C-alpha positions as semicolon CSV with decimal commas, in nm:
position;residue;x (nm);y (nm);z (nm)
1;V;0,000;0,000;0,000
2;K;0,134;0,340;-0,090
3;P;0,242;0,534;0,220
4;E;-0,006;0,816;0,160
5;F;-0,296;0,568;0,186
6;R;-0,177;0,388;0,501
7;R;-0,321;0,438;0,850
8;R;-0,656;0,567;0,721
9;G;-0,872;0,275;0,837
10;I;-0,936;0,144;0,488
11;A;-0,817;-0,213;0,554
12;R;-1,001;-0,219;0,887
13;S;-1,325;-0,110;0,719
14;L;-1,284;-0,365;0,439
15;M;-1,215;-0,647;0,684
16;R;-1,513;-0,560;0,904
17;R;-1,742;-0,546;0,600
18;M;-1,609;-0,878;0,470
19;L;-1,667;-1,047;0,806
20;A;-2,019;-0,901;0,831
21;D;-2,099;-1,025;0,479
22;D;-1,960;-1,369;0,564
23;R;-2,177;-1,390;0,878
24;A;-2,482;-1,274;0,681
25;H;-2,424;-1,565;0,443
26;G;-2,397;-1,821;0,724
27;A;-2,024;-1,838;0,790
28;Q;-1,952;-1,944;1,146
29;Q;-1,575;-1,915;1,134
30;A;-1,306;-1,728;0,942
31;V;-0,943;-1,839;0,929
32;L;-0,654;-1,667;0,757
33;L;-0,281;-1,684;0,707
34;A;-0,127;-1,350;0,797
35;S;0,182;-1,178;0,673
36;H;0,403;-1,018;0,936
37;T;0,260;-0,678;0,843
38;G;-0,101;-0,797;0,829
39;A;-0,071;-0,965;1,169
40;K;-0,094;-0,620;1,328
41;L;-0,436;-0,552;1,174
42;Y;-0,621;-0,873;1,247
43;P;-0,654;-0,843;1,627
44;V;-0,806;-0,497;1,571
45;V;-1,093;-0,654;1,374
46;G;-1,151;-0,940;1,618
47;Y;-0,911;-1,217;1,517
48;A;-0,705;-1,402;1,778
49;Q;-0,378;-1,580;1,704
50;I;-0,422;-1,954;1,757
51;G;-0,087;-2,077;1,629
52;T;0,219;-2,012;1,419
53;L;0,283;-2,153;1,073
54;Y;0,640;-2,202;0,956
55;I;0,700;-2,245;0,585
56;Y;1,024;-2,388;0,455
57;T;1,176;-2,425;0,112
58;P;1,507;-2,579;0,007
59;A;1,797;-2,335;0,024
60;R;1,915;-2,204;-0,310
61;K;2,273;-2,274;-0,407
């Protein structure tokens, strides 16, 4: 996201709307994989961390 559009509540509003739409369509649970940056947003919109996922790939030579 371009710096001039950060910290304006746009992502928070989009996430809250998405979750409300999901609930309206019968969703009982939402699960996501967060980037390090995104992990700061999700608790603000009601998510709780339930674990940590480590992803590995072979080292390049």
